[in-house]
C-alpha positions as CSV (number, residue, x, y, z in Angstrom):
1,M,-4.2,19.1,-28.1
2,I,-3.3,22.8,-27.8
3,D,-1.9,25.5,-30.1
4,A,1.1,26.5,-28.0
5,R,1.9,29.6,-30.0
6,A,-1.6,30.9,-29.7
7,V,-1.7,30.0,-26.0
8,C,1.6,32.0,-25.4
9,D,0.3,35.0,-27.4
10,Q,-2.9,34.9,-25.3
11,Y,-0.8,34.9,-22.1
12,M,1.4,37.8,-23.1
13,Q,-1.7,40.0,-23.6
14,S,-2.2,39.9,-19.9
15,R,1.0,38.4,-18.5
16,Y,-0.8,37.8,-15.2
17,L,2.3,36.2,-13.5
18,R,4.5,39.2,-14.1
19,E,4.5,40.2,-10.4
20,A,4.8,36.7,-9.0
21,S,7.9,35.9,-7.0
22,D,10.7,33.9,-8.7
23,E,9.7,30.8,-6.7
24,S,6.0,31.0,-7.6
25,P,6.3,29.8,-11.2
26,Q,8.1,26.6,-10.3
27,Q,5.7,25.9,-7.5
28,R,2.8,26.5,-9.9
29,L,4.3,24.0,-12.4
30,A,4.3,21.3,-9.7
31,V,0.6,22.0,-8.9
32,I,-0.5,21.9,-12.5
33,A,1.6,18.8,-13.2
34,N,-0.1,17.0,-10.3
35,N,-3.4,17.6,-12.1
36,L,-2.1,16.2,-15.4
37,W,-2.4,12.5,-14.5
38,S,-5.1,10.1,-13.3
39,T,-5.4,6.3,-13.1
40,R,-7.4,3.7,-15.0
41,R,-9.8,1.3,-13.3
42,D,-7.0,-1.0,-12.1
43,G,-4.6,1.8,-11.1
44,E,-2.4,2.3,-14.2
45,V,-1.3,5.9,-14.6
46,T,-2.9,7.7,-17.5
47,Q,-3.9,11.2,-18.7
48,P,-6.7,13.0,-16.9
49,R,-10.1,11.6,-17.7
50,S,-11.6,15.0,-18.6
51,L,-10.2,16.3,-21.9
52,D,-11.4,19.8,-21.0
53,R,-9.5,19.8,-17.7
54,R,-6.4,18.3,-19.5
55,R,-6.5,21.1,-22.0
56,E,-6.9,23.7,-19.3
57,M,-3.9,22.4,-17.3
58,L,-1.7,22.3,-20.5
59,E,-2.6,25.9,-21.2
60,L,-1.8,27.0,-17.7
61,Y,1.5,25.0,-17.8
62,T,2.4,26.7,-21.1
63,H,1.6,30.1,-19.5
64,V,4.1,29.5,-16.7
65,L,6.8,28.4,-19.1
66,R,6.2,31.4,-21.2
67,E,6.6,33.6,-18.1
68,Q,9.9,31.8,-17.3
69,M,11.1,32.4,-20.9
70,E,10.3,36.1,-20.5
71,R,12.4,36.3,-17.3
72,S,15.3,34.2,-18.4
73,K,15.2,34.9,-22.1
74,S,15.4,31.1,-22.9
75,V,15.6,30.2,-26.5
76,E,13.4,27.1,-26.6
77,L,10.2,26.0,-24.8
78,V,9.3,22.3,-24.9
79,I,6.4,20.6,-23.3
80,D,6.6,16.8,-23.1
81,E,3.3,15.7,-21.5
82,A,4.4,12.1,-21.0
83,A,7.6,13.3,-19.1
84,I,5.5,15.7,-17.0
85,R,3.1,12.9,-16.1
86,H,5.8,10.5,-15.3
87,S,7.6,12.9,-13.0
88,A,4.4,14.1,-11.3
89,S,3.3,10.5,-10.6
90,S,6.8,9.2,-9.6
91,S,5.9,8.6,-6.0
92,Y,2.7,6.8,-6.8
93,V,2.6,3.0,-6.5
94,Q,-0.1,0.9,-8.1
95,R,-1.7,-1.5,-5.7
96,Q,-4.0,-4.5,-6.4
97,T,-7.4,-4.7,-4.8
98,V,-8.7,-7.7,-2.9
99,R,-11.4,-8.2,-5.5
100,P,-11.5,-7.1,-9.2
101,I,-13.2,-3.8,-9.9
102,T,-16.6,-4.6,-11.5
103,F,-18.8,-1.5,-10.8
104,A,-19.6,1.2,-13.3
105,P,-17.5,4.4,-13.4
106,D,-20.6,6.5,-12.4
107,C,-20.4,6.3,-8.6
108,Y,-19.4,8.2,-5.5
109,A,-16.1,7.0,-3.8
110,K,-15.0,7.8,-0.3
111,F,-11.4,6.9,0.5
112,G,-10.1,6.2,4.1
113,Q,-8.9,3.7,6.6
114,K,-10.6,0.3,6.4
115,E,-12.2,0.5,9.9
116,H,-13.9,3.8,9.0
117,I,-14.9,2.7,5.5
118,L,-16.5,-0.5,6.9
119,S,-18.4,1.7,9.4
120,A,-19.6,3.8,6.5
121,L,-20.8,0.7,4.7
122,A,-22.9,0.1,7.8
123,G,-24.4,3.5,7.3
124,K,-22.5,5.4,9.9
125,L,-21.1,8.6,8.4
126,F,-18.9,11.1,10.1
127,I,-20.2,14.7,9.5
128,Q,-17.5,17.4,9.9
129,P,-17.6,21.2,10.3
130,A,-15.7,22.6,7.3
131,A,-13.4,24.5,9.7
132,N,-11.9,21.1,10.8
133,Y,-10.2,20.7,7.4
134,N,-7.7,23.3,8.4
135,D,-6.1,20.9,11.0
136,S,-2.4,20.6,10.5
137,S,-2.6,16.9,11.5
138,L,-4.4,16.0,8.2
139,N,-2.5,14.8,5.2
140,A,-1.9,17.1,2.2
141,A,-4.9,15.8,0.3
142,Q,-7.2,16.7,3.1
143,L,-5.6,19.9,4.5
144,D,-7.5,22.8,3.0
145,N,-8.8,26.0,4.6
146,E,-12.4,25.6,3.4
147,L,-13.5,28.9,4.9
148,L,-10.9,31.2,3.3
149,H,-10.2,31.5,-0.4
150,H,-8.3,34.1,-2.4
151,V,-7.6,35.2,-5.9
152,S,-4.6,37.2,-7.1
153,T,-4.9,40.1,-9.5
154,P,-1.3,41.1,-10.2
155,N,-2.2,43.5,-13.0
156,E,-4.4,45.6,-10.7
157,R,-2.8,48.1,-8.4
158,L,-3.9,50.2,-5.4
159,I,-3.2,53.8,-6.1
160,A,-1.0,55.2,-3.3
161,R,1.8,57.7,-2.7
162,L,4.4,56.8,-0.1
163,Y,6.6,59.3,1.8
164,G,9.6,58.8,4.0
165,L,12.8,60.6,5.1
166,D,16.1,60.7,3.2
167,G,19.5,60.6,4.9
168,N,19.3,64.3,5.7
169,G,15.9,64.0,7.3
170,N,14.0,65.6,4.4
171,E,10.6,64.2,3.4
172,V,10.8,62.5,0.0
173,E,8.4,60.4,-2.0
174,I,9.3,56.7,-2.1
175,E,8.8,54.7,-5.2
176,P,6.5,51.8,-4.4
177,H,7.4,48.1,-5.2
178,W,4.4,46.7,-7.0
179,S,3.4,43.1,-6.0
180,E,0.4,40.9,-6.2
181,L,-3.0,42.1,-5.0
182,F,-5.0,39.5,-3.2
183,R,-8.8,39.5,-2.8
184,Y,-10.3,37.2,-0.2
185,M,-13.6,35.4,0.3
186,N,-14.5,34.4,3.9
187,V,-17.2,31.7,4.3
188,P,-19.2,31.1,7.5
189,N,-18.6,27.6,9.0
190,F,-20.8,24.8,7.7
191,Y,-21.2,21.0,7.9
192,V,-19.8,18.9,5.1
193,W,-19.6,15.3,3.9
194,C,-17.5,14.9,0.8
195,C,-16.5,12.1,-1.6
196,G,-15.0,11.7,-5.1
197,L,-17.3,11.8,-8.2
198,G,-16.1,8.6,-9.6
199,Y,-13.5,6.0,-8.5
200,D,-9.8,7.0,-9.1
201,A,-7.3,4.5,-7.7
202,R,-4.6,7.2,-7.3
203,L,-6.6,8.6,-4.3
204,F,-5.6,5.6,-2.2
205,S,-2.1,7.0,-2.3
206,D,-3.1,10.7,-1.9
207,F,-5.4,10.1,1.1
208,K,-3.1,7.4,2.6
209,A,-6.1,5.1,2.5
210,D,-6.4,1.3,2.3
211,A,-10.1,1.1,1.5
212,A,-12.8,3.0,-0.3
213,L,-16.6,3.1,0.0
214,V,-18.1,3.0,-3.5
215,V,-21.7,4.1,-3.8
216,K,-23.2,2.6,-6.9
217,D,-26.7,4.0,-6.6
218,K,-26.1,7.8,-6.1
219,T,-29.7,8.8,-6.1
220,A,-30.7,6.4,-3.4
221,F,-27.7,7.5,-1.3
222,E,-28.5,11.2,-1.7
223,E,-32.1,10.6,-0.6
224,R,-31.1,8.6,2.5
225,L,-28.4,11.1,3.6
226,V,-30.7,14.1,3.1
227,R,-33.6,12.5,4.9
228,A,-31.4,11.4,7.9
229,M,-29.8,14.8,8.2
230,E,-33.2,16.5,8.2
231,T,-34.0,14.9,11.5
232,I,-30.8,16.1,13.1
233,L,-30.5,19.6,11.4
234,P,-34.1,20.5,10.5
235,D,-33.2,24.2,10.3
236,A,-30.2,23.8,8.0
237,E,-30.1,24.5,4.3
238,I,-28.8,21.5,2.4
239,R,-27.0,21.7,-1.0
240,H,-24.9,19.2,-2.8
241,G,-23.0,19.2,-6.1
242,T,-19.6,19.1,-7.7
243,I,-16.8,21.4,-6.6
244,S,-15.7,24.4,-8.8
245,Y,-11.9,24.5,-8.9
246,Y,-10.4,27.9,-9.3
247,D,-7.0,29.1,-10.4
248,P,-6.1,32.0,-8.1
249,Y,-4.4,33.9,-11.0
250,T,-7.1,33.5,-13.7
251,T,-10.4,33.5,-11.6
252,R,-12.2,36.7,-10.7
253,H,-13.2,37.3,-7.1
254,D,-16.9,37.3,-8.0
255,Q,-16.5,33.8,-9.6
256,L,-15.8,32.1,-6.2
257,I,-18.7,30.1,-5.0
258,P,-19.0,29.9,-1.2
259,A,-18.7,26.3,0.1
260,F,-18.3,25.0,-3.4
261,S,-14.9,26.5,-4.5
262,K,-11.5,24.9,-4.0
263,N,-8.0,25.8,-5.2
264,I,-6.8,23.9,-8.3
265,I,-4.3,22.3,-6.1
266,Y,-7.1,19.8,-5.4
267,L,-8.5,19.5,-8.9
268,Y,-7.4,15.9,-9.3
269,Q,-9.7,14.8,-6.5
270,N,-12.9,15.6,-8.6
271,E,-14.8,16.2,-5.4
272,Y,-18.6,16.0,-4.8
273,R,-19.9,17.3,-1.6
274,F,-23.0,17.6,0.6
275,I,-23.2,20.7,2.8
276,W,-25.5,22.0,5.5
277,Q,-25.5,25.7,6.2
278,L,-27.2,27.1,9.4
279,H,-28.9,30.5,9.3
280,E,-27.8,31.3,12.9
281,E,-24.1,31.3,13.9
282,R,-23.2,28.7,16.5
283,E,-20.4,26.3,17.4
284,L,-20.3,23.3,15.1
285,K,-19.1,20.0,16.4
286,P,-18.5,16.8,14.4
287,F,-21.0,13.9,14.8
288,L,-22.0,10.5,13.5
289,I,-25.2,9.9,11.6
290,D,-26.7,6.5,10.9
291,L,-28.3,5.9,7.5
292,G,-28.7,2.2,8.0
293,S,-26.9,-0.4,6.1
294,L,-25.7,0.6,2.6
295,D,-25.1,-3.0,1.4
296,D,-27.8,-2.7,-1.2
297,I,-26.4,0.4,-2.9
298,A,-22.6,0.3,-2.1
299,E,-19.6,-1.9,-1.7
300,V,-16.1,-1.6,-0.2
301,V,-12.9,-1.8,-2.2
302,E,-9.9,-3.0,-0.1
303,L,-6.2,-2.9,-1.1
304,A,-4.2,-6.1,-1.1
305,S,-0.5,-6.3,-0.3
306,E,1.1,-6.5,-3.7
307,S,4.2,-5.3,-5.4
308,P,4.1,-1.8,-6.7
309,F,3.8,-1.1,-10.4
310,I,3.8,2.3,-12.3
311,G,1.9,2.4,-15.5
312,E,2.6,4.5,-18.6
313,G,0.4,7.2,-20.0
314,M,-0.2,8.8,-23.4
315,S,2.0,11.7,-24.4
316,Q,1.9,15.0,-26.2
317,R,5.0,16.9,-27.3
318,V,4.9,20.5,-28.2
319,C,8.0,22.4,-29.4
320,F,8.4,26.0,-30.6
321,W,11.0,28.7,-30.4
322,H,11.1,32.2,-29.0
């Protein structure tokens, strides 16, 4: 799948994690590992559906291990993809649905509590300001500061000279301690309605959901939502599309896309979103919009109470020596 030696050589040319704290690499491995598994139609654990994303995550995982090798001078580096996937998905439980899955993979999927999902099937959608997704009461899959994003450029430095006093009160130059340099992007508040691009059973667990709205006719849904919102926010600019997931360590600041960028922590969600941006700043409050019944273009998937089962995925094992 990847040439581990070449990936390591590439990393060492920049070694972008060199200034990261000792805790950062292990935390980064956990984030990457969480993006190295997905689920099949009926919920069995498998490798990510996108081969490109799978390759990207394996390369980033290898970068972290190479950095750890440089710090600890380890002799051997081994990547066992099946073991990584098994560990990352260890808290996931496969659940059966009330009815078998028969719809095509090309769909929108919104996960949540049954009462809210049934309301959505009736056409009543909850439109939120993006700022509300920074609420600490949300679960980990939902909690994201949509209005503030950053990238880290550890190999760039601010040029500065620092001075202080020594023990005798004499002015001396202080040697600086170099660390990561962060560049931030602030985004004005906007309205958003988001869903998954495709149905992934693991999201029941991540969103603590027991039901999902599955939109089978995406074009019809888009037209109804846009038309309904035009009557409520006629002065808003509407856009919709897939999210661009960025790695804070390998993405340039100018590559961040306002309202359509999210940290790779959330890559596994494969999000698609609709946004409404207002030209004049004002207080945004959540509201319900009524599209009319979606029975003709959507259905609801409900979880049944069944015994958990964890599936097995495919594996890749890479071994080389330093």
